[in-house]
C-alpha positions as CSV (number, residue, x, y, z in Angstrom):
1,M,-37.1,19.2,-98.7
2,S,-36.1,17.0,-95.7
3,H,-33.1,17.5,-93.5
4,R,-31.2,15.4,-91.1
5,P,-28.8,16.4,-88.4
6,L,-25.1,16.4,-89.2
7,D,-23.5,13.0,-88.2
8,P,-19.7,13.0,-87.6
9,R,-19.6,9.8,-89.5
10,D,-20.3,11.8,-92.6
11,F,-16.9,13.4,-92.4
12,D,-13.2,12.2,-92.3
13,Q,-11.3,12.4,-89.0
14,E,-9.3,15.5,-90.0
15,T,-12.6,17.4,-90.8
16,V,-14.2,16.2,-87.6
17,T,-11.2,17.4,-85.5
18,T,-11.2,20.8,-87.2
19,L,-15.0,21.3,-86.6
20,F,-14.6,20.3,-82.9
21,R,-11.7,22.8,-82.5
22,Q,-13.6,25.5,-84.1
23,A,-16.6,24.9,-81.9
24,K,-14.4,24.9,-78.8
25,A,-12.8,28.2,-79.9
26,A,-16.3,29.8,-80.4
27,L,-17.3,28.5,-76.9
28,R,-14.2,29.8,-75.3
29,K,-14.8,33.2,-76.7
30,S,-18.5,33.5,-75.8
31,L,-18.1,31.9,-72.3
32,G,-15.0,33.9,-71.6
33,S,-16.8,37.2,-72.6
34,V,-19.7,36.4,-70.3
35,R,-17.5,35.5,-67.4
36,R,-15.3,38.6,-67.8
37,A,-18.4,40.7,-67.6
38,L,-19.3,39.6,-64.1
39,P,-19.0,42.4,-61.5
40,V,-16.4,42.0,-58.9
41,A,-19.0,41.7,-56.2
42,A,-20.8,38.9,-58.1
43,V,-17.5,37.1,-58.5
44,A,-16.9,37.4,-54.7
45,D,-20.4,36.2,-53.8
46,R,-20.4,33.2,-56.3
47,S,-16.8,32.2,-55.3
48,S,-17.8,32.2,-51.7
49,R,-20.7,29.8,-52.4
50,I,-18.4,27.5,-54.4
51,V,-15.9,27.4,-51.6
52,D,-18.7,26.6,-49.1
53,K,-19.8,23.6,-51.2
54,L,-16.2,22.4,-51.6
55,L,-15.6,22.6,-47.9
56,Q,-18.6,20.3,-47.4
57,H,-17.4,17.9,-50.1
58,D,-16.5,14.5,-48.6
59,W,-13.5,14.2,-50.7
60,L,-12.0,17.5,-49.4
61,A,-13.0,16.8,-45.9
62,A,-10.8,13.6,-45.9
63,A,-8.0,15.1,-48.1
64,Q,-4.5,15.5,-46.8
65,G,-3.1,17.0,-50.0
66,V,-5.1,19.3,-52.4
67,A,-4.1,20.9,-55.7
68,L,-5.7,24.3,-56.2
69,Y,-5.2,27.2,-58.6
70,A,-4.8,30.9,-58.1
71,A,-7.7,32.7,-59.9
72,V,-6.8,35.2,-62.6
73,S,-8.8,38.2,-61.6
74,T,-9.1,39.7,-65.1
75,R,-10.7,36.4,-66.2
76,R,-13.1,36.5,-63.3
77,E,-12.3,32.9,-62.3
78,P,-13.9,31.6,-59.1
79,D,-11.5,32.8,-56.3
80,L,-10.4,29.9,-54.0
81,T,-8.4,32.1,-51.6
82,E,-10.9,31.4,-48.7
83,L,-10.6,27.6,-49.5
84,H,-6.8,27.9,-49.4
85,Q,-6.9,29.6,-46.0
86,C,-9.4,27.0,-44.5
87,L,-7.4,24.0,-45.8
88,Q,-4.1,25.5,-44.5
89,Q,-5.6,25.9,-41.1
90,R,-6.5,22.2,-41.2
91,G,-2.9,21.3,-42.0
92,V,-3.7,20.1,-45.5
93,R,-0.7,20.2,-48.0
94,L,-1.5,22.6,-50.8
95,Y,-0.2,22.4,-54.3
96,Y,-0.4,24.8,-57.3
97,P,0.2,24.3,-61.0
98,F,3.3,25.2,-63.0
99,M,4.5,25.1,-66.6
100,D,8.2,25.2,-67.1
101,S,9.6,25.9,-70.5
102,I,12.0,23.1,-71.7
103,P,13.7,22.5,-75.0
104,S,11.0,20.0,-76.2
105,G,8.1,22.2,-75.0
106,Y,6.7,22.4,-71.4
107,L,7.0,20.4,-68.3
108,T,3.7,20.5,-66.4
109,G,2.7,19.6,-62.9
110,F,2.0,20.8,-59.3
111,R,4.4,22.1,-56.7
112,L,4.1,22.4,-53.0
113,W,3.0,25.7,-51.5
114,R,4.5,26.4,-48.1
115,P,3.7,29.2,-45.6
116,G,5.4,32.3,-46.6
117,D,5.7,31.3,-50.3
118,I,4.6,33.9,-52.9
119,L,2.8,32.6,-56.0
120,K,4.1,34.6,-59.1
121,P,2.8,34.8,-62.7
122,G,4.6,32.3,-65.0
123,S,4.7,31.7,-68.7
124,F,1.0,31.3,-69.0
125,S,-0.1,34.2,-66.8
126,F,-1.4,32.1,-64.0
127,A,0.4,32.3,-60.6
128,E,2.9,29.5,-59.9
129,P,4.9,28.4,-56.9
130,D,8.7,28.8,-56.6
131,R,10.6,26.6,-59.1
132,N,12.5,25.0,-56.2
133,A,9.4,23.9,-54.4
134,P,8.9,20.0,-54.1
135,L,7.0,18.4,-57.0
136,A,3.7,16.6,-56.4
137,R,4.0,12.9,-57.0
138,R,1.3,10.4,-57.5
139,G,-0.2,9.7,-54.1
140,D,0.7,13.1,-52.7
141,V,-2.5,14.8,-53.8
142,D,-5.9,13.5,-52.9
143,V,-8.0,16.1,-54.7
144,V,-7.3,18.4,-57.7
145,V,-9.7,21.4,-58.0
146,V,-9.8,22.2,-61.7
147,P,-11.0,25.6,-63.3
148,A,-13.4,25.4,-66.2
149,L,-14.8,27.8,-68.8
150,G,-17.5,25.4,-69.6
151,V,-18.5,22.1,-68.0
152,T,-21.2,19.4,-68.3
153,L,-22.7,17.6,-65.3
154,D,-20.9,14.4,-66.1
155,G,-17.5,16.2,-65.7
156,H,-16.4,17.1,-69.2
157,R,-14.9,20.5,-69.2
158,L,-13.7,23.3,-71.6
159,G,-10.6,24.7,-70.4
160,S,-8.5,27.8,-71.6
161,G,-6.9,25.8,-74.4
162,S,-3.4,25.3,-73.1
163,G,-4.1,21.6,-72.5
164,F,-2.5,21.8,-69.0
165,Y,-5.1,19.7,-67.1
166,D,-5.5,17.1,-69.9
167,A,-1.7,16.6,-69.8
168,T,-1.3,16.8,-66.0
169,L,-4.2,15.0,-64.5
170,P,-3.2,11.6,-65.5
171,D,0.0,12.0,-63.5
172,L,-2.1,12.2,-60.3
173,C,-5.5,10.7,-61.0
174,P,-6.0,8.1,-59.8
175,P,-5.7,7.9,-56.9
176,A,-6.4,11.6,-56.7
177,K,-10.0,12.8,-57.5
178,S,-10.7,15.8,-59.7
179,I,-13.4,18.3,-59.2
180,A,-14.2,20.9,-61.9
181,V,-15.4,24.2,-60.6
182,A,-17.4,26.9,-62.5
183,Y,-20.3,29.2,-62.2
184,D,-23.8,27.9,-62.9
185,F,-24.1,29.7,-66.2
186,Q,-21.1,27.8,-67.4
187,C,-22.9,24.5,-67.2
188,L,-23.6,23.1,-70.6
189,V,-25.7,20.1,-71.9
190,E,-22.8,18.8,-73.9
191,L,-19.4,19.9,-75.2
192,P,-17.4,18.9,-78.4
193,M,-14.9,16.4,-77.1
194,E,-11.7,14.9,-78.4
195,S,-9.9,11.8,-77.5
196,H,-7.4,13.6,-75.3
197,D,-10.1,15.5,-73.2
198,L,-10.4,14.0,-69.9
199,P,-13.5,14.3,-67.7
200,C,-13.3,15.3,-64.1
201,D,-14.7,13.0,-61.3
202,D,-17.2,15.6,-60.0
203,V,-18.5,19.1,-60.7
204,V,-19.2,22.0,-58.2
205,T,-20.7,25.4,-59.1
206,D,-22.2,28.1,-57.0
207,T,-25.7,26.3,-57.2
208,I,-24.9,22.7,-57.8
209,R,-23.9,20.0,-55.3
């Protein structure tokens, strides 16, 4: 009996979408479990290497406005605190993501962080700037650093599932450039992609770039 690989063209679009979303959910579960198992010391070491590579990146060296994220420690995300401090010392404007609940759903974007500001957990557990802080407009941000659960070397990423970056990156990019950050074990050969999934412009891990 002969077999051939499954071809998406064998299925209707609704079935393909369901299969892709099931595959994404399975990947989120497995990759999230592996990442959460990282010892705190390993997170610190790998994060430091990621920050070193980002600081050497040409795009960040020339940037005057950078959008970062505040790592959720329980998820063992790469910690960018050291990057924040270095960029602040350079006088770079720093922005952080937010999701505000509105009657029609959520308003997403980035707000300016200012010295003395305290990032506080919002609706989706990640830390956000004060709601009165200025919004980032197109042209304010030169680089967006994007967290990833999984990523391919050509920039396609698997996020947490909220759709934040797919919805928000088009508001800033271009002219801003996006860099996905992850640990080396999160690099994948390919990912199930849907039409709304946007690739990042570059990828940085603790061993790549």
